[in-house]
VEXDO-759904 format. One record per residue (C-alpha): residue in one letter; x, y, z. Coordinates in steps of 0.25 Angstrom, whole numbers, padded with zeros to 4 digits, always signed. Layout:
! VEXDO-759904
AXYZ/...
! end
This chain:
! VEXDO-759904
V-0077-0043+0038/A-0072-0057+0034/S-0070-0067+0046/R-0062-0079+0048/D-0075-0087+0050/G-0077-0087+0035/N-0087-0076+0034/L-0088-0062+0029/Y-0097-0052+0038/A-0103-0039+0035/L-0107-0032+0048/D-0109-0019+0055/P-0099-0020+0067/R-0106-0009+0075/T-0119-0016+0076/K-0113-0030+0074/Y-0123-0033+0063/V-0119-0043+0052/F-0125-0039+0039/W-0120-0052+0033/Q-0110-0063+0033/R-0106-0074+0023/T-0096-0085+0022/V-0084-0081+0013/G-0074-0092+0018/R-0072-0104+0027/F-0071-0102+0042/G-0057-0098+0047/D-0052-0094+0033/R-0047-0081+0030/I-0055-0071+0021/S-0047-0061+0013/N-0048-0047+0017/L-0060-0040+0011/E-0060-0030-0001/V-0072-0021+0000/R-0077-0013-0012/A-0090-0006-0012/D-0101-0016-0008/E-0092-0028-0010/I-0082-0037-0003/L-0071-0045-0009/L-0064-0056-0002/G-0056-0069-0004/T-0056-0082+0004/V-0045-0093+0006/T-0054-0102-0002/G-0051-0094-0015/E-0064-0086-0016/V-0065-0071-0018/T-0079-0065-0018/A-0086-0051-0019/I-0096-0050-0008/A-0107-0039-0007/A-0105-0031+0006/S-0120-0028+0007/S-0124-0043+0006/G-0112-0052+0008/K-0116-0059-0006/S-0105-0063-0016/R-0106-0056-0029/W-0095-0066-0034/I-0085-0076-0029/A-0072-0080-0036/R-0065-0093-0033/L-0050-0092-0035/G-0045-0105-0029/S-0034-0099-0020/S-0035-0093-0006/I-0037-0077-0006/L-0031-0070+0006/A-0030-0056+0000/A-0042-0047-0001/P-0047-0046-0015/A-0045-0032-0021/A-0056-0025-0029/S-0051-0015-0041/P-0055-0001-0039/D-0066-0001-0050/G-0071-0014-0044/K-0070-0022-0056/W-0059-0032-0052/V-0055-0040-0039/A-0041-0045-0037/V-0039-0057-0029/A-0026-0064-0024/T-0024-0078-0019/T-0014-0086-0011/A-0011-0094-0024/G-0005-0081-0029/W-0015-0078-0039/V-0022-0064-0041/Y-0035-0063-0048/L-0042-0052-0054/L-0057-0054-0053/S-0069-0047-0060/N-0077-0041-0049/E-0089-0043-0057/N-0090-0058-0055/G-0076-0062-0049/S-0071-0068-0062/I-0056-0069-0064/A-0051-0058-0074/A-0036-0060-0072/K-0026-0067-0062/F-0011-0068-0060/S-0002-0076-0050/T+0009-0072-0040/E+0019-0081-0035/N+0013-0083-0021/E+0001-0080-0012/V-0006-0066-0013/V-0011-0062+0000/A-0012-0047-0002/K-0023-0040-0008/P-0022-0036-0023/L-0022-0021-0026/F-0028-0014-0038/A-0019-0002-0043/G-0023+0004-0056/N-0023-0006-0067/L-0014-0015-0058/L-0018-0026-0048/I-0007-0026-0038/V-0004-0039-0030/G+0007-0043-0019/S+0010-0057-0017/T+0018-0066-0007/D+0028-0068-0018/K+0033-0054-0015/Y+0028-0048-0028/V+0019-0037-0031/Y+0011-0039-0044/G+0004-0029-0053/F-0007-0035-0062/S-0011-0026-0073/Q-0026-0027-0075/V-0025-0021-0089/K-0014-0031-0094/Q-0020-0043-0085/A-0005-0046-0081/V+0005-0044-0070/E+0012-0031-0074/L+0020-0028-0062/E+0028-0036-0051/R+0036-0031-0040/E+0044-0040-0030/L+0044-0035-0015/S+0052-0040-0004/D+0043-0050+0002/D+0029-0056+0001/I+0017-0047+0000/A+0006-0051+0010/F-0001-0037+0013/D-0011-0030+0005/P-0005-0019-0004/A-0010-0005-0003/L-0011+0006-0014/D-0006+0019-0010/G-0007+0029-0021/N+0001+0025-0033/A+0008+0015-0025/V+0005+0001-0018/L+0010-0003-0005/F+0015-0017-0001/A+0020-0024+0011/T+0028-0037+0011/I+0030-0047+0022/D+0044-0044+0025/G+0039-0030+0031/S+0041-0021+0019/V+0032-0011+0013/Y+0032-0007-0002/R+0027+0005-0010/L+0026+0001-0025/D+0021+0010-0036/A+0008+0004-0040/G+0010+0005-0055/T+0024+0000-0056/F+0027-0007-0043/E+0040+0001-0041/V+0044+0001-0027/L+0042+0015-0022/W+0047+0011-0008/S+0049-0002+0001/Q+0050-0002+0016/P+0054-0014+0025/L+0048-0012+0038/G+0056-0022+0045/Q+0044-0028+0052/P+0032-0037+0048/I+0021-0030+0041/A+0007-0034+0045/T-0002-0025+0037/P-0003-0020+0023/P+0003-0006+0020/A-0008+0005+0022/P-0006+0019+0016/S-0012+0031+0022/A-0009+0046+0021/A+0001+0044+0032/G+0010+0033+0025/I+0010+0018+0023/H+0006+0010+0036/V+0010-0004+0039/G+0007-0012+0051/T+0017-0022+0056/G+0018-0036+0063/T+0024-0029+0075/G+0013-0019+0078/K+0018-0007+0071/V+0011+0002+0061/I+0022+0008+0051/T+0019+0020+0042/L+0028+0022+0030/D+0031+0034+0022/R+0023+0033+0009/R+0034+0040+0001/T+0046+0032+0006/G+0041+0020+0014/E+0049+0024+0026/V+0043+0022+0039/A+0037+0035+0043/W+0032+0030+0057/E+0027+0018+0065/A+0018+0015+0076/T+0017+0003+0085/A+0002-0002+0086/G+0005-0013+0096/K+0010-0027+0098/G+0006-0037+0087/A+0004-0036+0072/V-0004-0025+0065/T-0015-0032+0058/G-0021-0020+0051/M-0023-0005+0050/A-0034+0005+0047/L-0030+0019+0043/S-0037+0032+0044/N-0032+0046+0041/L-0026+0047+0055/R-0024+0034+0061/I-0019+0020+0058/Y-0028+0009+0066/A-0019-0003+0067/S-0024-0017+0072/L-0015-0027+0079/D-0016-0042+0080/T-0016-0040+0095/G-0030-0034+0094/K-0025-0020+0096/I-0029-0008+0087/V-0021+0005+0086/A-0024+0018+0081/I-0011+0025+0076/D-0012+0040+0073/M-0005+0043+0060/E-0001+0058+0064/T+0005+0055+0078/R+0009+0041+0073/K+0005+0035+0087/V-0005+0026+0092/A-0018+0034+0095/W-0025+0023+0102/D-0026+0008+0102/Y-0037-0003+0106/Q-0035-0017+0110/S-0045-0026+0104/D-0048-0040+0111/M-0046-0047+0098/S-0034-0049+0088/L-0035-0040+0076/A-0031-0048+0063/A-0038-0038+0053/P-0036-0023+0051/P-0045-0013+0058/L-0056-0007+0049/L-0058+0008+0051/S-0072+0013+0046/E-0079+0026+0050/G-0072+0028+0063/I-0073+0013+0067/L-0062+0004+0068/Y-0066-0011+0066/L-0057-0022+0072/G-0058-0037+0067/G-0053-0047+0077/V-0049-0062+0075/S-0060-0065+0085/G-0070-0062+0074/K-0074-0049+0081/I-0075-0035+0076/Q-0072-0023+0085/Y-0074-0008+0081/L-0068+0004+0087/E-0073+0019+0085/V-0061+0027+0082/L-0059+0042+0082/E-0048+0050+0075/
! end
């Protein structure tokens, strides 16, 4: 877990044992979300560094210095050969995962704060200039562009042969991943607070008004919605049966996807700014106070 104290921690939350910690940034700076692949962690910093860190030891295998702040999580290609990194200067870099060297780059017209996405031979990037870009790894050039209704500030999600985007005006888009044809778009009429998350039940989005909205995958129409509570939804964790939604008020809510109702809720004693993490029946909560709480959940 990355903390605002400038450190990255590897820990066993049940025993509270810290395997290692290392400084990856300055105190108070935001560290990007983490990309984890096999035994390696990729992260970016506001000082413009991206690094590949061994999860077992905390040691860096390589560090690349790109010169502009990195807020979006780096993305590793499925084969592990490449790492895509986007910066607030609008530049997108394709790095060799062997040594962190720059293999290619291209620029957008504004900040990129959403995680890049690998889809086949394309590297797909959404920018705060309202555009989605498709960079061909074969041609080493931008091959596709699509303008959406507003800035893209949320991580995209791959859903079969389609890619999902959310814009800050409260709209959700489903694009063909190979052509960028708009399969559907759905304005929700309220602020979106989480990236779109696909499951077998549909496309789930958390809002700034405390709701979890589920869209029909085929049409984009609102299939159902549930009120998680007051405040903004800060993240979701999905299982086969439930949506676990966290709110900035410190509340965590389990929504049953069959009944479409709240199964249970828990009020933490800390504000929750990060999505919950569900692993092996344990729900981990990270708070702004620097504490980690965990709940055992049964389905």
